[in-house]
N, CA, C and O atoms as a Tripos MOL2 file, in Angstrom:
@<TRIPOS>MOLECULE
protein
  260   259    65     0     0
PROTEIN
NO_CHARGES

@<TRIPOS>ATOM
      1 N          21.5270   -8.3140  -29.1050 N.3       1 UNK1
      2 CA         20.4230   -8.2220  -29.8340 C.3       1 UNK1
      3 C          19.0750   -7.9660  -29.1020 C.2       1 UNK1
      4 O          18.0720   -7.3690  -29.4910 O.2       1 UNK1
      5 N          19.4180   -8.7550  -27.6270 N.am      2 UNK2
      6 CA         18.0540   -8.3960  -26.9490 C.3       2 UNK2
      7 C          18.2230   -7.2920  -25.9890 C.2       2 UNK2
      8 O          17.2420   -6.7870  -25.4430 O.2       2 UNK2
      9 N          19.6100   -6.8360  -25.7250 N.am      3 UNK3
     10 CA         19.1800   -5.4930  -25.0680 C.3       3 UNK3
     11 C          18.7750   -4.3020  -26.0810 C.2       3 UNK3
     12 O          18.3980   -3.2130  -25.6480 O.2       3 UNK3
     13 N          18.8620   -4.5370  -27.2260 N.am      4 UNK4
     14 CA         18.3190   -3.7580  -28.1750 C.3       4 UNK4
     15 C          16.6850   -3.7290  -28.1400 C.2       4 UNK4
     16 O          16.0800   -2.6570  -28.1540 O.2       4 UNK4
     17 N          16.1220   -4.7980  -28.1000 N.am      5 UNK5
     18 CA         14.8530   -5.1370  -27.8860 C.3       5 UNK5
     19 C          14.1760   -4.6450  -26.7580 C.2       5 UNK5
     20 O          13.0770   -4.0900  -26.7670 O.2       5 UNK5
     21 N          15.1400   -4.9600  -25.4420 N.am      6 UNK6
     22 CA         14.7170   -4.2010  -24.1780 C.3       6 UNK6
     23 C          14.6070   -2.7200  -24.3320 C.2       6 UNK6
     24 O          13.6810   -2.0610  -23.8590 O.2       6 UNK6
     25 N          15.3210   -2.3710  -24.8260 N.am      7 UNK7
     26 CA         15.8840   -0.7280  -24.8230 C.3       7 UNK7
     27 C          14.5400    0.1330  -25.5580 C.2       7 UNK7
     28 O          13.8900    1.1240  -25.2270 O.2       7 UNK7
     29 N          14.5130   -0.7830  -26.6910 N.am      8 UNK8
     30 CA         13.1360   -0.4800  -27.6110 C.3       8 UNK8
     31 C          11.7840   -0.5110  -26.8420 C.2       8 UNK8
     32 O          10.8640    0.2800  -27.0500 O.2       8 UNK8
     33 N          11.7710   -1.5160  -25.9330 N.am      9 UNK9
     34 CA         10.5140   -1.4910  -25.2710 C.3       9 UNK9
     35 C          10.4320   -0.4840  -24.2660 C.2       9 UNK9
     36 O           9.3600    0.1210  -24.2900 O.2       9 UNK9
     37 N          11.1760   -0.1490  -23.4580 N.am     10 UNK10
     38 CA         11.5490    0.5980  -22.6830 C.3      10 UNK10
     39 C          11.1390    2.2090  -23.0630 C.2      10 UNK10
     40 O          10.3630    2.9250  -22.4300 O.2      10 UNK10
     41 N          11.9020    2.5540  -24.2950 N.am     11 UNK11
     42 CA         11.7160    3.8930  -25.0880 C.3      11 UNK11
     43 C           9.9330    4.1200  -25.2680 C.2      11 UNK11
     44 O           9.2460    5.1010  -24.9830 O.2      11 UNK11
     45 N           9.5360    2.7560  -25.8700 N.am     12 UNK12
     46 CA          8.0400    3.0960  -26.2320 C.3      12 UNK12
     47 C           7.2280    3.2580  -25.0540 C.2      12 UNK12
     48 O           6.3450    4.1160  -25.0520 O.2      12 UNK12
     49 N           7.4670    2.4000  -23.8830 N.am     13 UNK13
     50 CA          6.6140    2.8360  -22.7250 C.3      13 UNK13
     51 C           6.9030    4.2340  -22.2500 C.2      13 UNK13
     52 O           6.0050    4.9310  -21.7770 O.2      13 UNK13
     53 N           8.2720    4.6960  -22.3820 N.am     14 UNK14
     54 CA          8.2190    6.0740  -21.7750 C.3      14 UNK14
     55 C           7.9110    6.9280  -22.7650 C.2      14 UNK14
     56 O           7.9010    8.0520  -22.2640 O.2      14 UNK14
     57 N           7.6520    6.9830  -23.9280 N.am     15 UNK15
     58 CA          7.3650    7.7710  -24.7620 C.3      15 UNK15
     59 C           5.5660    8.1190  -24.5480 C.2      15 UNK15
     60 O           4.9530    9.1850  -24.5030 O.2      15 UNK15
     61 N           5.1250    6.6990  -24.4520 N.am     16 UNK16
     62 CA          3.5740    6.6690  -24.3760 C.3      16 UNK16
     63 C           3.1240    7.0400  -22.8730 C.2      16 UNK16
     64 O           1.9670    7.4100  -22.6780 O.2      16 UNK16
     65 N           3.8580    6.9600  -22.0270 N.am     17 UNK17
     66 CA          3.5590    7.1390  -20.9730 C.3      17 UNK17
     67 C           3.2270    6.1470  -19.9480 C.2      17 UNK17
     68 O           3.0230    6.4470  -18.7720 O.2      17 UNK17
     69 N           3.1710    4.8370  -20.4690 N.am     18 UNK18
     70 CA          3.0600    3.5930  -19.5380 C.3      18 UNK18
     71 C           3.8860    3.4160  -18.7950 C.2      18 UNK18
     72 O           3.6450    2.7950  -17.7590 O.2      18 UNK18
     73 N           5.1640    3.9120  -19.0800 N.am     19 UNK19
     74 CA          6.3410    3.5640  -17.7490 C.3      19 UNK19
     75 C           5.9120    4.2740  -16.6010 C.2      19 UNK19
     76 O           5.9290    3.6400  -15.5460 O.2      19 UNK19
     77 N           5.5170    5.4900  -16.5750 N.am     20 UNK20
     78 CA          4.9160    6.2280  -15.5730 C.3      20 UNK20
     79 C           3.8710    5.5490  -14.7850 C.2      20 UNK20
     80 O           3.9000    5.5780  -13.5540 O.2      20 UNK20
     81 N           2.8950    4.9050  -15.4850 N.am     21 UNK21
     82 CA          1.8790    4.3870  -14.7160 C.3      21 UNK21
     83 C           2.1370    3.0300  -14.1550 C.2      21 UNK21
     84 O           1.5390    2.5330  -13.2010 O.2      21 UNK21
     85 N           3.1840    2.4350  -14.9200 N.am     22 UNK22
     86 CA          3.4040    1.1040  -14.2530 C.3      22 UNK22
     87 C           4.3020    1.3210  -13.0370 C.2      22 UNK22
     88 O           4.4300    0.4090  -12.2190 O.2      22 UNK22
     89 N           4.9250    2.4810  -12.8830 N.am     23 UNK23
     90 CA          6.1120    2.7030  -11.7820 C.3      23 UNK23
     91 C           4.9390    3.0700  -10.8910 C.2      23 UNK23
     92 O           4.8570    2.4680   -9.8210 O.2      23 UNK23
     93 N           4.0840    3.9160  -11.1710 N.am     24 UNK24
     94 CA          2.9500    4.1110  -10.2080 C.3      24 UNK24
     95 C           2.5820    3.1180   -9.3900 C.2      24 UNK24
     96 O           2.6310    2.9700   -8.1680 O.2      24 UNK24
     97 N           2.1000    2.2830  -10.5320 N.am     25 UNK25
     98 CA          1.2770    0.9200   -9.9530 C.3      25 UNK25
     99 C           2.0110    0.0390   -8.9950 C.2      25 UNK25
    100 O           1.4730   -0.6330   -8.1160 O.2      25 UNK25
    101 N           3.5630    0.1200   -9.3020 N.am     26 UNK26
    102 CA          4.2880   -0.7310   -8.6260 C.3      26 UNK26
    103 C           4.5250   -0.0160   -7.0150 C.2      26 UNK26
    104 O           4.5680   -0.7280   -6.0120 O.2      26 UNK26
    105 N           4.6560    1.3910   -6.9660 N.am     27 UNK27
    106 CA          4.9750    1.9780   -5.7050 C.3      27 UNK27
    107 C           3.4690    1.8530   -4.9390 C.2      27 UNK27
    108 O           3.4520    1.5080   -3.7570 O.2      27 UNK27
    109 N           2.3960    2.1010   -5.5450 N.am     28 UNK28
    110 CA          1.1170    1.7070   -4.9390 C.3      28 UNK28
    111 C           0.8980    0.8310   -4.1630 C.2      28 UNK28
    112 O           0.3530    0.9530   -3.0660 O.2      28 UNK28
    113 N           1.3800   -0.3230   -4.7510 N.am     29 UNK29
    114 CA          1.2390   -1.8370   -4.4430 C.3      29 UNK29
    115 C           2.2470   -2.2200   -3.6220 C.2      29 UNK29
    116 O           2.0130   -3.2030   -2.9190 O.2      29 UNK29
    117 N           3.3910   -1.6610   -3.5200 N.am     30 UNK30
    118 CA          4.5680   -1.9780   -2.6900 C.3      30 UNK30
    119 C           4.2900   -1.4290   -1.1880 C.2      30 UNK30
    120 O           4.7640   -1.9140   -0.1610 O.2      30 UNK30
    121 N           3.3200   -0.1830   -1.2900 N.am     31 UNK31
    122 CA          3.4000    0.3570    0.0970 C.3      31 UNK31
    123 C           1.5530    0.2470    0.3840 C.2      31 UNK31
    124 O           0.9540    1.2020    0.8790 O.2      31 UNK31
    125 N           1.0110   -0.7350    0.0840 N.am     32 UNK32
    126 CA         -0.4280   -1.2220    0.2230 C.3      32 UNK32
    127 C          -0.6760   -0.7320    1.7700 C.2      32 UNK32
    128 O          -1.3640    0.2840    1.8650 O.2      32 UNK32
    129 N          -0.2810   -1.2280    2.8090 N.am     33 UNK33
    130 CA         -0.6120   -0.9880    4.1020 C.3      33 UNK33
    131 C          -0.4030    0.4690    4.2630 C.2      33 UNK33
    132 O          -1.1730    0.8530    5.1440 O.2      33 UNK33
    133 N           0.3820    1.5550    3.7420 N.am     34 UNK34
    134 CA          0.5020    2.6870    4.0120 C.3      34 UNK34
    135 C          -0.5810    3.3950    3.5520 C.2      34 UNK34
    136 O          -0.9980    4.4560    4.0180 O.2      34 UNK34
    137 N          -1.0430    2.7520    2.5830 N.am     35 UNK35
    138 CA         -2.0660    3.5900    1.4980 C.3      35 UNK35
    139 C          -3.1910    3.4760    2.0570 C.2      35 UNK35
    140 O          -3.9920    4.4070    1.9710 O.2      35 UNK35
    141 N          -3.5520    2.1490    2.8530 N.am     36 UNK36
    142 CA         -4.9450    2.0280    3.4350 C.3      36 UNK36
    143 C          -4.8190    2.9370    4.7100 C.2      36 UNK36
    144 O          -5.8510    3.4860    5.0940 O.2      36 UNK36
    145 N          -3.9140    3.1010    5.2460 N.am     37 UNK37
    146 CA         -3.7730    3.7560    6.6560 C.3      37 UNK37
    147 C          -4.0190    5.3060    6.2090 C.2      37 UNK37
    148 O          -4.8870    5.9490    6.7990 O.2      37 UNK37
    149 N          -3.4680    5.7370    5.4560 N.am     38 UNK38
    150 CA         -3.6310    7.2280    5.0760 C.3      38 UNK38
    151 C          -4.9480    7.1600    4.3690 C.2      38 UNK38
    152 O          -5.5510    8.1530    4.7770 O.2      38 UNK38
    153 N          -5.7720    6.4730    3.4670 N.am     39 UNK39
    154 CA         -6.8310    6.6550    3.1780 C.3      39 UNK39
    155 C          -7.7510    6.7160    4.5140 C.2      39 UNK39
    156 O          -8.3140    7.8110    4.5180 O.2      39 UNK39
    157 N          -8.0690    6.0370    5.5150 N.am     40 UNK40
    158 CA         -8.4190    5.8840    6.5420 C.3      40 UNK40
    159 C          -8.3820    7.0790    7.1510 C.2      40 UNK40
    160 O          -9.4130    7.6680    7.4770 O.2      40 UNK40
    161 N          -7.2890    7.5050    7.3420 N.am     41 UNK41
    162 CA         -6.7360    8.9340    8.2200 C.3      41 UNK41
    163 C          -7.5980   10.0240    7.5840 C.2      41 UNK41
    164 O          -8.1440   10.8630    8.3010 O.2      41 UNK41
    165 N          -7.7570   10.0320    6.0110 N.am     42 UNK42
    166 CA         -8.4030   10.8710    5.1870 C.3      42 UNK42
    167 C          -9.9140   10.7000    5.6940 C.2      42 UNK42
    168 O         -10.6060   11.6440    6.0730 O.2      42 UNK42
    169 N         -10.1980    9.7820    5.6620 N.am     43 UNK43
    170 CA        -11.7910    9.5950    6.0250 C.3      43 UNK43
    171 C         -12.3320    9.9720    7.5680 C.2      43 UNK43
    172 O         -13.4210   10.5290    7.7050 O.2      43 UNK43
    173 N         -11.5420    9.6480    8.6470 N.am     44 UNK44
    174 CA        -11.6050   10.1940    9.8480 C.3      44 UNK44
    175 C         -11.5900   11.8770    9.8110 C.2      44 UNK44
    176 O         -12.4420   12.4770   10.4670 O.2      44 UNK44
    177 N         -10.6930   12.5430    9.1030 N.am     45 UNK45
    178 CA        -10.4790   14.0700    9.0110 C.3      45 UNK45
    179 C         -11.9650   14.6050    8.5090 C.2      45 UNK45
    180 O         -12.5530   15.5260    9.0750 O.2      45 UNK45
    181 N         -12.3830   14.0270    7.5790 N.am     46 UNK46
    182 CA        -13.6290   14.2590    6.7220 C.3      46 UNK46
    183 C         -14.7660   14.2670    8.0240 C.2      46 UNK46
    184 O         -15.4340   15.1970    8.4750 O.2      46 UNK46
    185 N         -14.6970   13.0040    8.3720 N.am     47 UNK47
    186 CA        -15.8780   12.9860    9.3350 C.3      47 UNK47
    187 C         -15.6940   13.9630   10.5840 C.2      47 UNK47
    188 O         -16.6820   14.4520   11.1330 O.2      47 UNK47
    189 N         -14.5970   14.1890   10.9470 N.am     48 UNK48
    190 CA        -14.3730   15.2340   12.0130 C.3      48 UNK48
    191 C         -14.4990   16.6400   11.4840 C.2      48 UNK48
    192 O         -14.8510   17.5660   12.2150 O.2      48 UNK48
    193 N         -14.2350   16.7770   10.3220 N.am     49 UNK49
    194 CA        -14.4040   18.2300    9.5430 C.3      49 UNK49
    195 C         -16.1510   18.4350    9.4110 C.2      49 UNK49
    196 O         -16.5980   19.5820    9.4030 O.2      49 UNK49
    197 N         -16.8330   17.5650    9.3380 N.am     50 UNK50
    198 CA        -18.3430   17.4890    9.0380 C.3      50 UNK50
    199 C         -18.9380   17.4890   10.2750 C.2      50 UNK50
    200 O         -20.1160   17.8140   10.1260 O.2      50 UNK50
    201 N         -18.6640   17.2670   11.4790 N.am     51 UNK51
    202 CA        -19.1000   17.1240   12.9460 C.3      51 UNK51
    203 C         -19.9420   15.7960   13.0440 C.2      51 UNK51
    204 O         -20.9840   15.7510   13.6980 O.2      51 UNK51
    205 N         -19.3050   14.4490   12.1840 N.am     52 UNK52
    206 CA        -19.9710   13.2410   12.4140 C.3      52 UNK52
    207 C         -19.3440   12.7500   13.6360 C.2      52 UNK52
    208 O         -19.8070   11.6670   13.9930 O.2      52 UNK52
    209 N         -18.4070   13.2380   14.3990 N.am     53 UNK53
    210 CA        -17.5710   12.6400   15.3950 C.3      53 UNK53
    211 C         -17.1070   13.7620   16.2050 C.2      53 UNK53
    212 O         -16.6520   14.7920   15.7090 O.2      53 UNK53
    213 N         -17.2200   13.5640   17.3860 N.am     54 UNK54
    214 CA        -16.6280   14.6180   18.4320 C.3      54 UNK54
    215 C         -14.9240   14.5590   18.2350 C.2      54 UNK54
    216 O         -14.2980   13.8120   17.4830 O.2      54 UNK54
    217 N         -14.4860   15.4180   19.0040 N.am     55 UNK55
    218 CA        -13.0260   15.1210   19.1820 C.3      55 UNK55
    219 C         -12.2830   14.0220   20.1330 C.2      55 UNK55
    220 O         -11.0790   13.7850   20.0350 O.2      55 UNK55
    221 N         -13.1220   13.4040   21.0340 N.am     56 UNK56
    222 CA        -12.8600   12.3380   21.5880 C.3      56 UNK56
    223 C         -12.6890   11.2170   20.8110 C.2      56 UNK56
    224 O         -11.6400   10.5740   20.7690 O.2      56 UNK56
    225 N         -14.0690   10.8680   19.9580 N.am     57 UNK57
    226 CA        -14.0240   10.0270   19.0800 C.3      57 UNK57
    227 C         -12.7710    9.9150   17.9590 C.2      57 UNK57
    228 O         -12.2050    8.8790   17.6100 O.2      57 UNK57
    229 N         -12.5120   11.2480   17.5110 N.am     58 UNK58
    230 CA        -11.5900   11.5600   16.5170 C.3      58 UNK58
    231 C         -10.1220   11.0300   17.1370 C.2      58 UNK58
    232 O          -9.4200   10.1580   16.6240 O.2      58 UNK58
    233 N          -9.8480   11.7370   18.3060 N.am     59 UNK59
    234 CA         -8.5760   10.8720   18.8150 C.3      59 UNK59
    235 C          -8.5030    9.7670   19.5780 C.2      59 UNK59
    236 O          -7.5980    9.4840   20.3630 O.2      59 UNK59
    237 N          -9.4580    9.1580   19.3390 N.am     60 UNK60
    238 CA         -9.4910    7.6250   19.8550 C.3      60 UNK60
    239 C          -9.3110    6.8310   18.1720 C.2      60 UNK60
    240 O          -8.4700    5.9520   17.9850 O.2      60 UNK60
    241 N         -10.0430    7.2180   17.3120 N.am     61 UNK61
    242 CA         -9.8710    6.6580   16.0200 C.3      61 UNK61
    243 C          -8.3490    6.7020   15.4980 C.2      61 UNK61
    244 O          -7.7880    5.7430   14.9680 O.2      61 UNK61
    245 N          -7.8280    7.8320   15.7070 N.am     62 UNK62
    246 CA         -6.3050    8.3740   14.9460 C.3      62 UNK62
    247 C          -5.4360    7.1900   15.6660 C.2      62 UNK62
    248 O          -4.7050    6.3910   15.0810 O.2      62 UNK62
    249 N          -5.7050    7.2680   17.1820 N.am     63 UNK63
    250 CA         -4.8580    6.2050   17.6610 C.3      63 UNK63
    251 C          -4.7920    4.9280   17.3270 C.2      63 UNK63
    252 O          -3.7520    4.2700   17.3390 O.2      63 UNK63
    253 N          -5.9680    4.4880   16.9920 N.am     64 UNK64
    254 CA         -5.9980    3.0590   16.3740 C.3      64 UNK64
    255 C          -5.3370    2.6880   15.2350 C.2      64 UNK64
    256 O          -4.9500    1.5570   14.9440 O.2      64 UNK64
    257 N          -5.1880    4.0870   14.3650 N.am     65 UNK65
    258 CA         -4.4650    3.5490   13.3080 C.3      65 UNK65
    259 C          -2.9380    3.8100   13.7240 C.2      65 UNK65
    260 O          -2.0250    3.4440   12.9830 O.2      65 UNK65
@<TRIPOS>BOND
     1     1     2 1
     2     2     3 1
     3     3     4 2
     4     3     5 am
     5     5     6 1
     6     6     7 1
     7     7     8 2
     8     7     9 am
     9     9    10 1
    10    10    11 1
    11    11    12 2
    12    11    13 am
    13    13    14 1
    14    14    15 1
    15    15    16 2
    16    15    17 am
    17    17    18 1
    18    18    19 1
    19    19    20 2
    20    19    21 am
    21    21    22 1
    22    22    23 1
    23    23    24 2
    24    23    25 am
    25    25    26 1
    26    26    27 1
    27    27    28 2
    28    27    29 am
    29    29    30 1
    30    30    31 1
    31    31    32 2
    32    31    33 am
    33    33    34 1
    34    34    35 1
    35    35    36 2
    36    35    37 am
    37    37    38 1
    38    38    39 1
    39    39    40 2
    40    39    41 am
    41    41    42 1
    42    42    43 1
    43    43    44 2
    44    43    45 am
    45    45    46 1
    46    46    47 1
    47    47    48 2
    48    47    49 am
    49    49    50 1
    50    50    51 1
    51    51    52 2
    52    51    53 am
    53    53    54 1
    54    54    55 1
    55    55    56 2
    56    55    57 am
    57    57    58 1
    58    58    59 1
    59    59    60 2
    60    59    61 am
    61    61    62 1
    62    62    63 1
    63    63    64 2
    64    63    65 am
    65    65    66 1
    66    66    67 1
    67    67    68 2
    68    67    69 am
    69    69    70 1
    70    70    71 1
    71    71    72 2
    72    71    73 am
    73    73    74 1
    74    74    75 1
    75    75    76 2
    76    75    77 am
    77    77    78 1
    78    78    79 1
    79    79    80 2
    80    79    81 am
    81    81    82 1
    82    82    83 1
    83    83    84 2
    84    83    85 am
    85    85    86 1
    86    86    87 1
    87    87    88 2
    88    87    89 am
    89    89    90 1
    90    90    91 1
    91    91    92 2
    92    91    93 am
    93    93    94 1
    94    94    95 1
    95    95    96 2
    96    95    97 am
    97    97    98 1
    98    98    99 1
    99    99   100 2
   100    99   101 am
   101   101   102 1
   102   102   103 1
   103   103   104 2
   104   103   105 am
   105   105   106 1
   106   106   107 1
   107   107   108 2
   108   107   109 am
   109   109   110 1
   110   110   111 1
   111   111   112 2
   112   111   113 am
   113   113   114 1
   114   114   115 1
   115   115   116 2
   116   115   117 am
   117   117   118 1
   118   118   119 1
   119   119   120 2
   120   119   121 am
   121   121   122 1
   122   122   123 1
   123   123   124 2
   124   123   125 am
   125   125   126 1
   126   126   127 1
   127   127   128 2
   128   127   129 am
   129   129   130 1
   130   130   131 1
   131   131   132 2
   132   131   133 am
   133   133   134 1
   134   134   135 1
   135   135   136 2
   136   135   137 am
   137   137   138 1
   138   138   139 1
   139   139   140 2
   140   139   141 am
   141   141   142 1
   142   142   143 1
   143   143   144 2
   144   143   145 am
   145   145   146 1
   146   146   147 1
   147   147   148 2
   148   147   149 am
   149   149   150 1
   150   150   151 1
   151   151   152 2
   152   151   153 am
   153   153   154 1
   154   154   155 1
   155   155   156 2
   156   155   157 am
   157   157   158 1
   158   158   159 1
   159   159   160 2
   160   159   161 am
   161   161   162 1
   162   162   163 1
   163   163   164 2
   164   163   165 am
   165   165   166 1
   166   166   167 1
   167   167   168 2
   168   167   169 am
   169   169   170 1
   170   170   171 1
   171   171   172 2
   172   171   173 am
   173   173   174 1
   174   174   175 1
   175   175   176 2
   176   175   177 am
   177   177   178 1
   178   178   179 1
   179   179   180 2
   180   179   181 am
   181   181   182 1
   182   182   183 1
   183   183   184 2
   184   183   185 am
   185   185   186 1
   186   186   187 1
   187   187   188 2
   188   187   189 am
   189   189   190 1
   190   190   191 1
   191   191   192 2
   192   191   193 am
   193   193   194 1
   194   194   195 1
   195   195   196 2
   196   195   197 am
   197   197   198 1
   198   198   199 1
   199   199   200 2
   200   199   201 am
   201   201   202 1
   202   202   203 1
   203   203   204 2
   204   203   205 am
   205   205   206 1
   206   206   207 1
   207   207   208 2
   208   207   209 am
   209   209   210 1
   210   210   211 1
   211   211   212 2
   212   211   213 am
   213   213   214 1
   214   214   215 1
   215   215   216 2
   216   215   217 am
   217   217   218 1
   218   218   219 1
   219   219   220 2
   220   219   221 am
   221   221   222 1
   222   222   223 1
   223   223   224 2
   224   223   225 am
   225   225   226 1
   226   226   227 1
   227   227   228 2
   228   227   229 am
   229   229   230 1
   230   230   231 1
   231   231   232 2
   232   231   233 am
   233   233   234 1
   234   234   235 1
   235   235   236 2
   236   235   237 am
   237   237   238 1
   238   238   239 1
   239   239   240 2
   240   239   241 am
   241   241   242 1
   242   242   243 1
   243   243   244 2
   244   243   245 am
   245   245   246 1
   246   246   247 1
   247   247   248 2
   248   247   249 am
   249   249   250 1
   250   250   251 1
   251   251   252 2
   252   251   253 am
   253   253   254 1
   254   254   255 1
   255   255   256 2
   256   255   257 am
   257   257   258 1
   258   258   259 1
   259   259   260 2
@<TRIPOS>SUBSTRUCTURE
     1 UNK1         2 RESIDUE 1 A UNK
     2 UNK2         6 RESIDUE 1 A UNK
     3 UNK3        10 RESIDUE 1 A UNK
     4 UNK4        14 RESIDUE 1 A UNK
     5 UNK5        18 RESIDUE 1 A UNK
     6 UNK6        22 RESIDUE 1 A UNK
     7 UNK7        26 RESIDUE 1 A UNK
     8 UNK8        30 RESIDUE 1 A UNK
     9 UNK9        34 RESIDUE 1 A UNK
    10 UNK10       38 RESIDUE 1 A UNK
    11 UNK11       42 RESIDUE 1 A UNK
    12 UNK12       46 RESIDUE 1 A UNK
    13 UNK13       50 RESIDUE 1 A UNK
    14 UNK14       54 RESIDUE 1 A UNK
    15 UNK15       58 RESIDUE 1 A UNK
    16 UNK16       62 RESIDUE 1 A UNK
    17 UNK17       66 RESIDUE 1 A UNK
    18 UNK18       70 RESIDUE 1 A UNK
    19 UNK19       74 RESIDUE 1 A UNK
    20 UNK20       78 RESIDUE 1 A UNK
    21 UNK21       82 RESIDUE 1 A UNK
    22 UNK22       86 RESIDUE 1 A UNK
    23 UNK23       90 RESIDUE 1 A UNK
    24 UNK24       94 RESIDUE 1 A UNK
    25 UNK25       98 RESIDUE 1 A UNK
    26 UNK26      102 RESIDUE 1 A UNK
    27 UNK27      106 RESIDUE 1 A UNK
    28 UNK28      110 RESIDUE 1 A UNK
    29 UNK29      114 RESIDUE 1 A UNK
    30 UNK30      118 RESIDUE 1 A UNK
    31 UNK31      122 RESIDUE 1 A UNK
    32 UNK32      126 RESIDUE 1 A UNK
    33 UNK33      130 RESIDUE 1 A UNK
    34 UNK34      134 RESIDUE 1 A UNK
    35 UNK35      138 RESIDUE 1 A UNK
    36 UNK36      142 RESIDUE 1 A UNK
    37 UNK37      146 RESIDUE 1 A UNK
    38 UNK38      150 RESIDUE 1 A UNK
    39 UNK39      154 RESIDUE 1 A UNK
    40 UNK40      158 RESIDUE 1 A UNK
    41 UNK41      162 RESIDUE 1 A UNK
    42 UNK42      166 RESIDUE 1 A UNK
    43 UNK43      170 RESIDUE 1 A UNK
    44 UNK44      174 RESIDUE 1 A UNK
    45 UNK45      178 RESIDUE 1 A UNK
    46 UNK46      182 RESIDUE 1 A UNK
    47 UNK47      186 RESIDUE 1 A UNK
    48 UNK48      190 RESIDUE 1 A UNK
    49 UNK49      194 RESIDUE 1 A UNK
    50 UNK50      198 RESIDUE 1 A UNK
    51 UNK51      202 RESIDUE 1 A UNK
    52 UNK52      206 RESIDUE 1 A UNK
    53 UNK53      210 RESIDUE 1 A UNK
    54 UNK54      214 RESIDUE 1 A UNK
    55 UNK55      218 RESIDUE 1 A UNK
    56 UNK56      222 RESIDUE 1 A UNK
    57 UNK57      226 RESIDUE 1 A UNK
    58 UNK58      230 RESIDUE 1 A UNK
    59 UNK59      234 RESIDUE 1 A UNK
    60 UNK60      238 RESIDUE 1 A UNK
    61 UNK61      242 RESIDUE 1 A UNK
    62 UNK62      246 RESIDUE 1 A UNK
    63 UNK63      250 RESIDUE 1 A UNK
    64 UNK64      254 RESIDUE 1 A UNK
    65 UNK65      258 RESIDUE 1 A UNK
């Protein structure tokens, strides 16, 4: 009986799209340190592309990550 209930709830989450959102949330929470590093790298890349920092500063910041 409990198995049927779990399957019904799982099917509901699958059909409504909530299952994908829950799994995505778990993946981003689990790799939180990597996500912060990627965000910082993206910011450094943008600042370099805009000319806010030079190549020396860019390489120094990139190595810190």
